[in-house]
N, C-alpha and C positions, 0 to 999 in steps of 0.2 A: 384431484383437492384442491379444496376452495378457500385462499385465506384474504377472504375482502375484507375485514374491520383494519384496521387503523390503533397504534392504545394513547390513547389521547386522554390525559389525567386523571392515572392510573382504572382504565379499563377500555375494552376494547368495544370501538365504534366506529359504528357504519358510517361511510364517506360524506360527506353533501352532497357530491353530484355521482351516481354508478355510471363510472365508464373501466372498464377492463383490463387486463391483457394479459395472451397467455406467459407463462414462462417453460421455456424449451430446454429439455435433456439436448446437449450438444455431441455426446455419443451418440443418437437414438437417432436426433431433429425430431426428435414428437414432444409436442404440448404436456406437461402433465400436473402443471398446479394454475392458477387462478388467483390475479391481485387483483386488487382494487388503484387505480391511478390517479390521486389527490389534486387537487385543487387550492390556489390559492385562499378559500378559507376554510379549509383543513389546516393551513398551513398558521394561519390562524387562528387555528382557536386551539390550534397547539403551545403558540410560543405565548400567548396571553394565560396559559395554563401555566408553560413552564414559569412565567413570569407571576403568577401568586404565588405558586409555591418557592422562589425563591424567596421568596422576605422569611419563609423560617427554616427552610432546610441550611440558606445560610448559616444561617444562625448553629445548627448543631453539634456537639464536640470533636472532637479526637475521633475519643473513640466513640460515638455512633456512629460516622461514617463507614473508620474501622470494622466497628459488629454490622452493619450490611455488604461491606464490600466484601466479609468474609462469606457473607451468604448468597454473593453470587458468586465467587471462587466455588465455595457447594454446591451449587446447584450444578455449572458450568462443568464441574469433574463427574457431576452427576449424568449427565448428558453429553458429556463429552464425541461418545460413538456415533449420538446421535448428529449431532453439528456436522461432526463428519460427512457423515453418508449423505445430511443433504445438499453439501457443501459440492460430495463427488457429483449429485446428480444436476443442480442446476451451474454449476461451472468446468465441468468434465477436470478436478484435479483427483486423478489417481485415491482406491481408501488409500492404502500406507502412509500415500507422503500429504494426504487431507486430513486423517490424524498423526502423523506424528510432526507436523509444520503449520499446517493452515490450520487447526482446533486448537491445537498444546499450542504454539508460537501466541494465540490470539488470549489464550486463560494468561501466560504468563502477563501482559500487560495486566495485569488486575492486581496482578499479585504484587508486579512492579509498584507499582501504583499506591499496594498497604503501607510494601513497604518506606517508598518514601515520607507518605503521609503521617505514618510512625514518628520519625524522625525529624518532622520536616520543624525550622523554626518559623514560624509567620509573623515576631517580632522581635527585634531587635533594635538595641543602644548604637546609633550613630551622632554625632558632638551635639548640639543641644534637643537631641529628642530624642523620636522613636522612629524605626521605620518598620512599618504596618502594611504586611501581606494578604490582598481578601480575595472572596473571587470575583470574578469580572460579573458574572450577569448570565444570561442566560445564549448558551452555545447552539450555533447552528450546523448541527457537526451531517459533509455532505462523503457520502463513501461510493469506493467502487467496484466491481462486479472481479479484479483481477485475487483478492486477499479480503473477500467479501466478509467475514469476522477476524479477522483480522488489525483490516482497519478499522471494525467500528471501536474494536475492543481499546488501541491505541489513541480513541479522542474518549470514547467513552471512561473510558478509567479513571482520568486522570480531571477531567470534568467534575465528577460524584467527590474521588475523593477531597478536590479545593472547594468544593459546596459550590458549585454549578451546577445549573439543569439545564436540559439537552434538547433539543429536536433531535433527530433526525434524521435522514435522507439515507436509507442504502442506496446502492446500484438495483431498479429496478428491472433486468438484469437476472443478476445473481439476490434478492430480497430473503427468500426460507430462509435463509439461516440467523437472518439480524431479526425474521420476527418471532423463532424458536428462544434468543436470546433476552428479546420481549417475555415473553416467559418467562425466563427465567430469573427478572429483575423484577417481573411482578409479585414471584415468589418468596423472594427475598424477603418483598415489603417495605421496599422502598417507598417514601410518600407520596398520594398522586401529586403529577402534573409536574413531577423530579425528573423521571421521563417518559418521551412522547416520540412516536415511531409515524411517520407518514409517510406511504409507498408514494412513485412520482415518480415520471422521469426531469430530465435535466432543467428547460427550458421552461417550467410550470413551477413542480413542487422546488428543485431546486433555486431558479432565480426571486421565487416568491423565501424563501429561507436567506438569501443572501440581501436583500432588499428588504425586509420587515424590519417597522422602526421598534418593534420587541425585542431585534434581538441584539446582543452587544456581541460579540463577535462571531467570524462564524472560519470552519477545520475544516478545509479541503483537499480531496485528491481524488485526480483525476489529472486529464489532458490541459496542458499549458492553456490552448487556446480557451479551455472552458477557466480555463484560474483561470486568464486578466479580463472575464466575461464575469464573475463571479465577483473581484477585488474593485470592477466597474459598476459594481450593480450598491455595494456593501458600501461603497464610497459616498455615497449619500447622505450616510448614516454616518457618518466614521468610523462603521465596523474596528477592529482588531482583526484582521489579517491571519492568518495562518493555513500555509499551502504546500501540500509535495505532489509538486507536476514529476512532466517527464525526465526521461533519460536518456542516456550514451556515453553508459561508463565504457570508460578504455581499462585495458590488462592489460599491462606492463612484463613483457616478461622479459629478464634480466639478462644479460651475454651468463652470467655464470651460474645464473639460476638450472636446476636437474630440468630441461628443456620438453622433453615430452610428459615427465607430469603431469608437469604445471601445465601445457598444453592438454591432457583429456582433463585436467580439475576443471580447466578456465574451459571446456566444451561444458560440461558436467554444470558449470552455475553458470553460465547461459541459457542452458534450457529448463532451471528451476519453473515448474510451476507452464512449463512449455513453453517458455520465452516470456508470457504473459508477466513479467517483473520487472519494474520501473528500476532499481537498483541493479539488472543482468548486465555481468560484463561480456557487451555488445560488437562492442572491439579489440580485437586481439592485437598485439603487437609483437612483431620477435625479433632478430637478428635475421639483416636478411641473408644473413649468411647459413642463418640454422635454416630455412624456409621450406627444404623439403619435408623436414627430419619432423617437424614443424606440420606440415601437411601428413604423413603417415599419423603421425603420431593422433589430431583428427579423427583422420580413417577409423580409426582404432577405437576411438570412445563413440562414434556414432552409430558401430559395428553393433557395442552392449546395447543401445539402447534399445526396451522393447514396448512396443506401437500398440495397444488394445483395450478394450472394453474396460473402463478405470473401478471397474469394482471388483475385476478380478486382479488380488495382491499382486499377484505377476508383473502386469504393468508398471512401466515406469514413468509415460507420459504417455498421456491423454491428446484428446480433442481440445484446437481452440473454441473461445466459449460463441461463437457464433459463427450464422455466415458470412456476416458482416464483416468479419475480420479474418478471417478467411479467405477472404476475396481480395481485402487488405495484402494478407501476408501476400496472396497469391502472386500479388502486383511492386510488391517490392522484393521477391524472388528472380523474378522474369526483367525488371530493372536491372540490377546485377548483373543478367546474360550479358544485358544489349548493350549495358556500357562495358563491358570486357569484360569482366572478371572473373578466375579464372573460378570453377566448377568443383569444388574439392569434394561435396559429397552433396546427395540427395538433390535438389530439386524440385520443380512447379507439378499441380496435380498430386490426386490422391494415390496416398502408398498402396500400394497389392494386399499387403494381409489386409484392407480392411475397405467393407462395399457402402457403411455410411458413414455418419459422422463430418462432422467439421472436423477432420485431423489430415498433419502436412508432412512432409517430407523432412525432417530431422538436418537443415541443411548451415554448409560450410562454404566459406566464397575467398581464396587467395585470390594475391593478386590488388589486393583493392586499393584505390586511393582516395583522397581528404574531400575529394569533391562527387564521391557518386554518391548517389542516393541513398545507398545501402548505410553509408558509412558516416551520414548525417541524416537522416529518418532515423526515430524512434518508429522501431519493427511490431516492438512488443506480438514478437510469434519465435521459434525454434532457428533463428537464422546468426549465424557468427561470421561475423568481417575480420581475416587473418589481413594485414597490415605492416609492412615491414621498415627496418630505418636501421639505419646506420652509428646512430652514435645518438650516447645518452639524451645528449643535448635536441633533438628532433625528435626523441619516441615526447618526450613531454610536447614538446611544442602540438605536437600530430594529438596527445591525449588532452589539449588543451585548446584542442581546433572547434568546439562547436557552442553553440545558445545555450547548452544544459551543465550541469556542475553536481548531480545528487551522488556518484560514487567513484572512487576508483581502486583499480588493484592492481597491488607490487610483489611482480615472486623476485627474492635472491636469497640467495645461501650468506650473505654479508647484510643482518639486520639491519646494524647504523645504512650500512647503503639502501639499503628501501625508504627506511624515513626517510633519506632527505630523498630521495625522490617524489619521496609522500608531499612529505612538505611544500612541491613545484606543483602538485595536484591544485588545481582550483576546484573543487568538491568539497560536501561537506561531512560524507565520508571516507577511508581511506583503505583499502583492508590488505593487511600484508602473510602474504607468507597464505593465502587463504585458511586464516581467523573465521575463527568462528562465530557466528551471529553472540552478542551479548545487548538483551535485554536495559541493562542499565545506562549507553551507553546514546550519546542522542543522534535524534535523523533525520537527515533532510540537509536541504540544495544549495547550494549558489546558483545564479543568476537564474534561467528561463526556467530552474530547477524546486526553486519556489524563497519562501522563504519562513523563519519558523522554526522548530522542532520536534521531534516528538520526541515520548521514549525518557524512563529515568526522571531525574528531576528536571532538568529542560524541561523536556513535555512536562511537569507538572505546574514549571510558574507558568505556560503558553496563557497558563487557566485562572493567570491570577494577576494583578490590579498592582500599583503597588502607593501605600500613600503615607506621605511625612509629618506627621506629629509636631510642630516643631513646641519646645520650650515643656515640654514634663522632664519634673524629674524624678526619682520613684525613690 
């Protein structure tokens, strides 16, 4: 499969200079597609096309933008099975999960952006004038490989809904679903230059987007280290920077919770997307007196996981995305052993039931202390750390003892008690008792997990400037 062109100014075009990269299927370790790697010249071409398009697209009526969004939604629904299968091939998500979560949740963002747009008030009276909200301009969007289409949609949907134009760089590791999405946008009849896609690596295309003077805002999802680099490059042109970065979320199971049920659910939540999930509850905090019961429940949960071919609907966990990610996770599992944590389940090495692919054992450590690497570093694999506490205050202290603050989780039979604990967790989103995903509520981090918000009206407003018109009377 060759996907060597970029989508710029309403057409599929050749890169400025030929340079290709193989896309590897992580379940087979085989290269199955080729893409082009872009350059600063490609970014410049895309940014200038987006700038030209912004002059007219920003003036499009709400009704016209809703019409284009609806066409994207219809195209997305029609091609959802193809999008899901592509993500399974490029990053290893089991086909059932890719269909029900990866592709479907991405679609949700366009439906939500349309819902917000339809009822949003772009002007309101205030004091001696008018408050007006206008599209910020050209938006550079840099997205990761772990939720390749979800993260594209969470940025592109509100950008287009608000009247912004876009230069997108999907991850070069999992770029193919984004390229299919570009076909959907093209079929929807969006004006030329409004949406542009340039493939490439972070050090070239990503940095060019962050620094480009024609780009007014950059929205980045990825590692904290890369996010710092993006922010520094954006500073010279005083761009708005919205970032969703790393996480090390704590799952506090209070003493009054149904411990076994909470542990089993917590293990599976940690292993969502093979643990390659920024808000995964990777630190499970349990009352010290319930340590042994928690370990037994965790083993029971691990025993239900089915590793295997991600195209097989029976598989519940696929491989990690790459050899690099496999080696990183193996190293961190070994560090847990070396630093004295109790290995409750899993461990190092490739699981016996698979003979190729970047598969790892679903792993649980117990007796983890706050200073261990597995308690502090974002592992991005199916590795859970169980930590014990004696008091509620101690649990909250442990939960907040991290440079990250993306999400938190609290389990209790008493909803008011859970809410009181949630109020004290320094994180941008806290889930109570396994609450499901809600696309209307904001998502984003405290501390080194980033700034800005995605989803719903909060994500919508990230792409708007605020203008005060003083002295106007109607």
